[in-house]
Structures are given as structure tokens and as C-alpha cells.
C-alpha positions in Angstrom: 0.0 0.0 0.0 1.5 3.3 -1.1 1.0 6.3 1.1 1.1 8.7 -1.9 -1.0 8.1 -5.0 -3.0 10.0 -7.6 -6.8 10.3 -7.5 -9.4 11.3 -10.1 -11.5 14.4 -9.2 -14.9 15.2 -10.5 -16.3 18.2 -12.3 -19.5 20.1 -11.8 -21.2 22.0 -14.6 -23.3 24.7 -12.9 -24.5 27.5 -15.0 -22.4 30.1 -13.1 -19.2 28.5 -14.3 -16.8 29.8 -16.9 -17.4 28.4 -20.4 -15.2 25.7 -22.0 -11.4 26.2 -21.8 -11.9 29.7 -20.3 -12.6 27.7 -17.1 -9.6 26.7 -15.0 -11.6 23.8 -13.7 -12.0 22.5 -17.3 -8.3 23.0 -18.1 -7.1 21.2 -15.0 -9.5 18.3 -15.5 -8.4 17.9 -19.1 -4.6 18.2 -18.3 -4.5 15.6 -15.6 -2.5 12.5 -16.3 -5.3 10.4 -14.8 -8.0 11.9 -17.0 -10.1 10.9 -20.0 -12.0 14.2 -19.7 -12.7 16.2 -22.8 -13.7 19.9 -22.7 -17.0 20.9 -24.4 -16.4 24.5 -25.4 -20.0 25.3 -25.3 -20.6 24.2 -21.7 -19.8 25.8 -18.3 -17.4 24.2 -15.9 -17.8 25.5 -12.4 -16.2 23.2 -9.8 -13.5 20.6 -9.5 -14.2 18.4 -6.5 -11.5 16.5 -4.6 -12.5 14.3 -1.7 -15.0 11.8 -0.3 -18.3 13.6 -0.3 -20.9 11.1 -1.4 -22.5 13.6 -3.9 -19.5 13.4 -6.2 -16.7 11.2 -4.7 -13.2 11.0 -6.1 -11.8 7.7 -7.3 -8.5 6.0 -7.7 -7.3 5.8 -11.4 -7.9 2.9 -13.7 -7.9 -0.1 -13.8 -9.4 -0.6 -10.3 -11.2 2.8 -9.7 -12.4 2.2 -6.2 -13.7 5.4 -4.5 -11.2 7.2 -2.4 -13.4 6.7 0.7 -13.6 2.9 0.2 -9.8 2.7 -0.2 -9.2 4.8 2.9 -11.7 2.7 4.9 -9.8 -0.4 3.9 -6.5 1.2 4.8 -7.1 3.3 8.0 -3.4 4.1 8.6 -3.7 6.5 5.7 -6.2 8.6 7.8 -4.2 8.3 11.0 -5.3 7.5 14.5 -5.6 11.0 15.8 -7.8 12.2 13.0 -10.0 9.1 13.2 -10.5 9.7 16.9 -11.3 13.4 16.4 -13.7 12.9 13.4 -15.8 9.7 13.7 -16.7 9.7 10.0 -13.0 9.3 9.2 -13.3 5.7 10.3 -15.6 5.1 7.3 -13.0 6.6 5.0 -14.4 10.1 4.9 -12.0 13.0 4.9 -12.9 15.9 7.3 -12.7 18.4 4.4 -13.8 18.8 0.8 -11.3 20.4 -1.5 -12.3 22.3 -4.7 -11.3 24.6 -7.5 -14.0 27.1 -8.6 -14.2 29.0 -11.9 -16.8 31.8 -11.6 -18.2 33.7 -14.5 -21.6 34.5 -13.0 -22.3 35.4 -9.4 -23.1 32.6 -7.0 -26.1 32.9 -4.8 -26.5 35.1 -1.7 -26.0 32.3 0.8 -24.8 31.1 4.2 -23.9 27.8 5.7 -25.4 26.3 8.8 -23.5 25.6 12.0 -23.3 21.9 13.1 -26.4 22.0 15.3 -28.5 23.7 12.6 -27.2 21.4 9.9 -28.3 18.3 11.9 -31.7 19.9 12.3 -32.1 20.8 8.6 -30.9 17.4 7.4 -33.4 15.7 9.7 -36.3 17.9 8.6 -35.4 18.4 4.9 -33.0 15.6 3.8 -33.7 16.1 0.1 -32.5 19.7 0.3 -29.9 19.5 3.1 -28.2 16.3 2.2 -25.8 15.9 5.1 -25.7 16.9 8.7 -22.3 18.7 8.7 -21.4 22.4 9.0 -19.5 24.0 6.1 -17.0 26.7 7.2 -14.9 27.5 4.1 -11.7 29.2 2.9 -11.5 30.9 -0.5 -8.0 31.5 -1.9 -7.7 33.5 -5.1 -5.9 32.0 -8.1 -6.8 34.9 -10.3 -8.3 38.3 -9.5 -11.4 37.4 -7.4 -14.4 39.4 -6.3 -16.9 38.5 -3.6 -19.5 39.8 -1.2 -18.7 38.7 2.4 -20.1 39.6 5.8 -22.2 42.6 6.8 -20.7 46.0 6.1 -19.9 48.3 9.1 -23.1 49.8 10.5 -22.2 53.4 9.5 -21.7 52.2 5.9 -25.1 50.6 5.8 -26.6 53.8 7.3 -25.0 55.8 4.6 -26.4 53.4 1.9 -29.9 53.8 3.3 -29.5 57.6 3.3 -28.0 57.8 -0.2 -30.1 55.1 -2.0 -33.8 56.0 -1.9 -34.7 52.8 -3.8 -33.1 50.7 -0.9 -34.7 52.8 1.8 -38.1 52.4 0.2 -38.0 48.7 0.9 -37.4 49.1 4.7 -40.3 50.3 6.9 -39.4 53.7 8.3 -39.7 52.6 12.0 -37.1 49.9 11.4 -34.8 52.3 9.6 -35.1 54.9 12.3 -34.4 52.4 15.1 -31.4 51.0 13.2 -29.9 54.5 12.6 -30.4 55.3 16.3 -28.9 52.1 17.7 -26.0 52.1 15.2 -24.8 55.4 16.6 -25.1 54.5 20.2 -24.5 50.8 20.6 -21.6 48.5 20.1 -21.6 47.0 16.6 -21.3 43.6 18.1 -23.8 44.1 20.9 -27.2 42.4 21.0 -29.1 45.6 20.3 -27.1 46.4 17.2 -27.4 42.8 15.9 -31.1 42.8 16.5 -31.5 46.1 14.6 -29.4 44.8 11.7 -31.4 41.6 11.6 -34.6 43.7 11.4 -33.3 45.7 8.4 -32.0 42.7 6.5 -35.2 40.7 7.2 -37.3 43.5 6.0 -35.3 43.8 2.8 -35.3 40.0 2.0 -39.0 39.7 2.6 -40.1 42.8 0.7 -43.0 42.3 -1.6 -41.8 41.2 -5.0 -43.8 43.9 -7.0 -42.2 46.6 -4.8 -38.6 45.4 -4.9 -38.8 44.9 -8.6 -40.1 48.4 -9.1 -37.4 49.9 -6.9 -34.7 47.8 -8.6 -35.8 49.0 -12.0 -35.6 52.6 -10.8 -32.2 52.1 -9.3 -30.8 50.4 -12.5 -32.3 53.2 -14.7 -30.7 55.8 -12.4 -27.3 54.2 -12.6 -27.5 53.7 -16.3 -28.3 57.3 -16.9 -25.6 58.6 -14.5 -22.7 57.4 -16.6 -22.1 55.3 -19.7 -19.4 53.4 -17.8 -18.8 52.8 -14.1 -15.4 51.8 -12.7 -15.0 48.1 -11.8 -15.6 47.6 -8.1 -17.9 50.6 -7.7 -21.3 50.0 -6.2 -22.9 51.1 -9.5 -20.9 48.6 -11.5 -21.7 45.8 -9.1 -25.4 46.5 -9.1 -25.6 46.6 -12.9 -23.5 43.5 -13.2 -25.6 41.5 -10.7 -28.9 42.8 -12.3 -27.7 41.8 -15.8 -27.1 38.3 -14.5 -30.2 38.0 -12.3 -32.7 40.7 -13.5 -35.2 41.8 -10.9 -33.7 39.7 -8.1 -33.8 40.9 -4.5 -30.3 39.7 -4.0 -29.0 42.6 -6.0 -29.8 44.9 -3.1 -27.4 42.9 -0.9 -24.7 44.9 -2.5 -25.7 47.7 -0.1 -25.6 45.4 2.9 -22.5 43.1 2.4 -18.8 44.0 2.1 -17.5 43.9 -1.5 -13.9 42.6 -1.6 -11.5 42.3 -4.5 -8.7 39.8 -3.9 -5.5 39.3 -5.8 -3.9 35.9 -6.3 -2.6 34.6 -3.0 -5.1 36.5 -0.9 -7.8 34.6 1.0 -10.9 35.0 3.0 -12.6 32.6 5.5 -16.3 32.4 6.1 -17.6 30.7 9.2 -21.1 29.4 9.9 -23.8 32.1 9.6 -21.8 34.5 7.5 -23.6 35.8 4.4 -21.6 35.8 1.2 -21.7 35.5 -2.6 -18.8 34.9 -4.9 -18.9 37.3 -7.9 -16.1 36.4 -10.3 -12.7 34.8 -10.6 -10.9 31.4 -10.0 -10.2 30.2 -6.5 -9.1 27.3 -4.4 -11.9 26.5 -2.0 -11.7 24.2 1.0 -14.5 23.5 3.5 -15.7 21.0 6.0 -17.0 17.9 4.2 -20.4 19.2 3.5 -22.6 20.5 0.6 -25.1 22.4 2.8 -26.1 25.8 1.4 -28.9 28.1 2.6 -29.8 30.4 -0.3 -31.8 33.6 -0.5 -31.0 35.4 -3.7 -29.1 35.5 -7.1 -30.1 32.0 -7.8 -32.6 29.9 -9.8 -32.4 27.2 -7.0 -34.6 26.8 -3.9 -34.5 29.9 -1.7 -34.8 29.3 2.1 -35.1 32.9 3.3 -36.5 32.1 6.8 -33.6 29.7 7.7 -31.1 32.1 6.2 -32.4 35.1 8.2 -32.6 33.0 11.4 -29.1 31.5 11.0 -26.9 34.6 10.4 -24.5 35.9 13.0 -25.3 39.6 12.2 -21.7 40.6 12.9 -21.0 44.0 11.3 -17.4 44.7 10.5 -14.9 45.7 7.8 -14.0 43.0 5.3 -10.5 42.6 6.8 -12.2 40.5 9.5 -12.5 37.7 7.0 -9.0 37.8 5.6 -6.6 34.9 6.2 -3.0 36.0 6.3 -0.5 33.3 5.2 2.5 32.2 7.3 5.6 30.1 6.5 5.1 26.3 6.4 6.5 24.7 8.4 6.4 27.4 11.0 10.2 27.1 11.5 10.9 27.8 7.8 12.5 31.0 6.6 11.6 30.4 2.9 8.5 31.6 1.1 8.1 28.6 -1.1 5.3 27.2 1.1 2.7 29.4 2.8 0.1 28.2 5.2 -3.5 29.4 5.3 -4.8 28.3 8.7 -8.4 29.2 9.4 -9.7 28.9 13.0 -11.2 25.4 12.6 -9.9 21.9 13.1 -11.1 20.4 9.8 -8.5 21.8 7.4 -5.6 24.0 6.5 -4.2 24.9 3.0 -0.6 25.3 1.9 0.4 27.1 -1.3 3.7 25.9 -2.8 5.6 27.8 -5.6 8.8 26.4 -6.9 10.8 28.4 -9.5 14.2 29.9 -10.2 16.6 28.8 -7.5 13.8 27.5 -5.3 13.3 24.2 -7.1 12.6 21.8 -4.1 10.7 21.8 -0.9 10.2 19.4 2.0 7.0 19.1 4.0 7.3 17.4 7.3 4.8 14.7 8.3 1.4 15.9 9.5 -1.1 14.0 11.7 -3.7 13.4 9.1 -4.4 12.9 5.4 -4.0 15.5 2.6 -5.0 16.2 -1.0 -2.9 18.3 -3.4 -3.8 19.8 -6.8 -1.1 20.9 -9.2 -2.3 24.1 -10.9 0.8 24.9 -13.0 4.0 23.2 -14.1 5.3 19.7 -13.5 7.7 18.0 -11.1 8.2 15.1 -8.8 6.9 14.2 -5.3 9.1 11.8 -3.3 8.4 10.0 0.0 9.5 7.2 2.3 12.8 7.2 4.1 15.3 9.2 2.1 12.7 9.8 -0.6 12.8 6.2 -1.8 9.6 6.3 -3.7 8.5 8.9 -6.2 5.6 10.1 -8.4 5.7 12.3 -11.5 3.2 15.1 -11.2 1.9 17.7 -13.7 -0.7 20.4 -14.1 -4.2 19.0 -13.3 -2.9 16.1 -11.2 -4.4 15.5 -7.8 -2.6 13.3 -5.3 -3.3 12.0 -1.8 -0.7 11.9 0.9 -1.3 9.6 3.9 -0.9 10.6 7.5 2.6 10.8 9.0 4.3 11.0 5.6 7.1 13.4 4.8 7.1 14.5 1.2 9.8 16.2 -0.9 8.6 18.3 -3.8 10.7 19.4 -6.7 10.1 21.1 -10.0 10.6 24.4 -11.9 7.5 26.5 -12.4 5.6 24.1 -10.2 2.6 25.6 -8.3 0.4 23.4 -6.1 -2.1 23.6 -3.3 -2.3 21.1 -0.5 -5.2 20.7 1.9 -4.7 18.7 5.1 -6.0 18.1 8.6 -3.6 18.1 11.6 -4.8 17.7 15.1 
């Protein structure tokens, strides 16, 4: 039994994905040495899944092609004792995390993810909609310039939006607006009164009568279109017009006035815990999350909207977008090089390492970690070596995804090699 081996990921063709070879997901899937995948230039490719989630599990390559989870269940040492003790599902061969690449052309839905207790409740009540009982905290790491909505804006910014945008203000009952403005100037933004006032504003917006919010959105779009023939990318006007062009007449467009708009460059990352509202707008990212596919949606989507559960499940923390940023640190921590950088969100299920090898920095050693890991190669080619003194090796290239078992030291080498490794360590 090898402790390092390639796996075959799966692709998801949601309508918000980039089309054909414009999609990094499609290019990676087609480039992999394990793949028989062919790109259809007329179809969208949205997500590359790497992991054991039963909705779309990864497999080992031909000729045997068992699922990754069945292979791990049969070989528990690959998971490791500490991870199996911490995460009971790991004993069934399930990784604690789900690893993805996303290629986003059209905005994803206004959404949140439930905490563990809420996920268990929703799965028990609505198993056809919420198909597992796990929470889904997630990290988004930019591969290309990436835009997203994440978390509620600072209260003064929302107050300003209500004051300067009559179309938005028209959807909120005056008494709710007045109470929100009063409390936002006198209470702590994280206090219970401020959270309650913010919840009242957001709930009023998301439950506004359809005829009224469509009318106000039409007025807003007309005003922005008349004000300038072009609006700078990243401006509220450009964002509103972009979202409305993709989802005409959708209440989710107004969330641009409630949520932080962030623009990340490659290598920058955000983390979204349970109950944080968000929507990815455009770009290519590495995404890692707890092993779940639970999404509560409320706007910018043709899929089922569950506004009551979204409203009740949000944290209503109001803060600048920097609250969600994840700053990388050297990996391992004792390292002085910048070849490997660790993105370590405040949860036990996963961390992600970015590795770049080029020029004089052509090799890198990762020490053993307690649990399993998955790695996707996004650029270049190289070799991964393992066992004592690097006695075994595997050629790797763009698109390849490989598994590394618990307690395995790996040595990576290559020129122009860029890869991302997700792992769990207790």
C-alpha cells in the first residue's frame, strides 16, 4: 500500500461556471495524467471536487477505480489514529474536508452555511434539500483576481447606503430604519441591540413584496445607467448593474448595499464561518471546506430559496471586510523560505498550503502531518518523493491531484511548479 497516490477528481457544470477552456476547472480536468476528460467548449465548468463527499466522490485511477473513501476505509493508517479519533466519519474513510477549484463567471447565490447543530436539524427535517448533517466553514484562496461579497458592512456604511439610496430605503419600513440608525450610533456594533436592529433591516429587505422590490430595482438600475455610460470596476454602481444583468429583478442585487465587497489578488484569501452571508462574484479560486454541501440560499439563484432559515441563521456581525482575511504564514512554522505558505483558518477540519517552486527554489520538504492531505497541481510539472530518504517517487503535472497519507514526509521538486495542499492536523 502506497502512502502517496493520484486520484481522479470530478467536475460540476453549474450555470455560473466559466465556459469551456476559459474555465480553469476544465483546463485542470483535461490536463491531468489520470483523466479521460474532454472539454466541451459550449458548456460551463464551475467546480472541481477532490474528496470523499458522497454527492461526487473522487476515485483512484484505472484499472481498479475504487472510491477514495472505500480505499481509505480499507487502509485506515492513511487517515491516521488522531484524525480518526477526532472525526468519527473518518473511520468510514471520509475526509474531514472537501477540496475544490472554482471558476466563476456569473455570481453565485446570496448564501450562508449552517453551524453543526443547525445542519443536523435541517438534514433531519429536509434531507432532500440539506443532504448531510455537517457544517460548512470555508476558505476561498484567489488563483486569479477574485471578487466576492462577504459579511455585513460596518453599520455606518449601511446607514450611509440607506441615506443615499432611496430605492433601498423604500423597501425598509421607516420605523425599522429609524431604530437602526439610532442604535447604530449609540450601541456596540457587536452588541445584542445592534445585531437585532441589523437583523430587522435585513429581514425587511429580504422579505419585501416582489412587486415593490422589482419596481425599486428598476428605478435604481435606470438611475445608474443614466448617470454614466461606464462605471469603474468595483464601484457599487458597476456591481449592481453586473448582478442585475445576470439576475434581472432579483432581490439579491440589493445585498450589494448590505454586504462587504472585496477584491482579492492571487494569493489572498478569506474565511467564512457558519452564519456569515456571502456570494462569490467572479474569478478562479481554491476553496476548502468541512466535508459538506449544505447551502442556505436567498437570492441571485434559480435554485430553492430558504429565506426564513437564512435570516434566522446569520450571526449579524457587522465589520470591515478585513475581518474575513486569512494571512499566510511560513510552512512549516520554522521555515524561513516563502516557497510554502500556510493558510490556517480557526477550525480543526483543514488548513491549506500554497507551494511555488521556480528559479533557484526548485525543491521543498514538507514534514509529516497527523492526518491525510490532498494536493492539486495548478501549474508546471515536477516530482513528489516520500518514504525514508525519498525512496519512492511520483511524477506530477498540471491538473494532477494526489493523496498523501498521515505521518508521511514529502519532498517536492520542479521548476514553475505551483500546487495547493489541503490537510488536517490535530
